[in-house]
C-alpha positions as CSV (number, residue, x, y, z in Angstrom):
1,X,0.0,0.1,-0.1
2,X,2.8,1.9,0.4
3,X,4.4,1.7,-2.9
4,X,1.0,3.9,-4.0
5,X,2.0,7.2,-2.8
6,X,4.4,9.4,-3.1
7,X,6.7,12.3,-1.7
8,X,6.9,14.9,-2.7
9,X,7.5,18.8,-2.2
10,X,5.5,21.5,-3.5
11,X,6.3,25.1,-4.2
12,X,2.1,27.0,-3.0
13,X,2.9,30.9,-3.3
14,X,4.8,31.5,-0.8
15,X,5.2,28.3,0.6
16,X,7.4,25.1,0.8
17,X,4.0,21.9,0.9
18,X,6.1,17.5,1.2
19,X,3.3,16.4,1.1
20,X,2.5,12.2,0.2
21,X,0.1,11.8,-2.5
22,X,-1.5,8.6,-4.1
23,X,0.9,8.2,-7.3
24,X,-1.2,8.9,-10.4
25,X,-2.5,12.2,-9.1
26,X,1.2,14.1,-9.5
27,X,-0.4,15.6,-12.7
28,X,-3.3,17.2,-10.5
29,X,-1.3,18.2,-7.3
30,X,1.2,19.9,-9.2
31,X,-1.0,22.1,-12.0
32,X,-3.6,22.5,-8.4
33,X,-0.3,24.4,-6.9
34,X,1.0,26.6,-9.9
35,X,-2.7,27.1,-10.0
36,X,-2.6,28.6,-6.6
37,X,0.6,30.3,-6.9
38,X,-0.5,32.1,-10.4
39,X,-3.1,33.7,-9.3
40,X,-1.7,35.5,-5.5
41,X,0.5,36.2,-7.8
42,X,-1.8,38.1,-10.2
43,X,-4.1,39.7,-6.7
44,X,-1.0,40.5,-5.5
45,X,0.4,42.6,-8.6
46,X,-2.7,44.4,-8.0
47,X,-3.3,44.6,-4.1
48,X,0.5,44.7,-3.0
49,X,0.8,47.6,-0.2
50,X,-3.6,48.2,-0.7
51,X,-4.9,45.0,1.2
52,X,-3.4,42.3,3.9
53,X,-1.8,39.5,2.5
54,X,-4.5,37.4,4.1
55,X,-7.0,39.3,1.9
56,X,-5.4,38.3,-1.4
57,X,-4.8,34.4,0.0
58,X,-8.8,35.1,0.3
59,X,-9.1,37.0,-3.2
60,X,-7.9,34.2,-4.3
61,X,-8.9,31.4,-3.1
62,X,-12.9,32.7,-4.6
63,X,-11.6,33.4,-7.6
64,X,-10.1,29.2,-7.8
65,X,-13.7,28.6,-6.6
66,X,-16.2,30.5,-8.3
67,X,-14.0,28.8,-11.4
68,X,-14.2,25.7,-10.3
69,X,-18.2,26.2,-9.1
70,X,-18.9,27.5,-13.0
71,X,-17.3,24.0,-14.4
72,X,-18.7,22.4,-12.6
73,X,-22.3,23.8,-13.1
74,X,-21.8,24.2,-17.6
75,X,-20.6,20.2,-16.6
76,X,-23.5,19.0,-15.5
77,X,-25.7,20.9,-17.7
78,X,-24.2,19.4,-20.8
79,X,-24.8,16.4,-19.6
80,X,-28.4,16.6,-18.4
81,X,-28.8,17.0,-22.6
């Protein structure tokens, strides 16, 4: 069972995270960490010095979640037809 897991380090914005993940999910974890980093960097570019780092992180989380929810709803509508 331990062979199914992979130990990787992810750079997520300004933090290094060590995680144990299923091997088959590595590309998703790496893509997710890149998406988070890119989104936070985008918001930081616009709001650094105007908003707190915490607010910037929350805005990035909202942005990513809204995109996810909208895409999920689109897929559900397509499946209904």
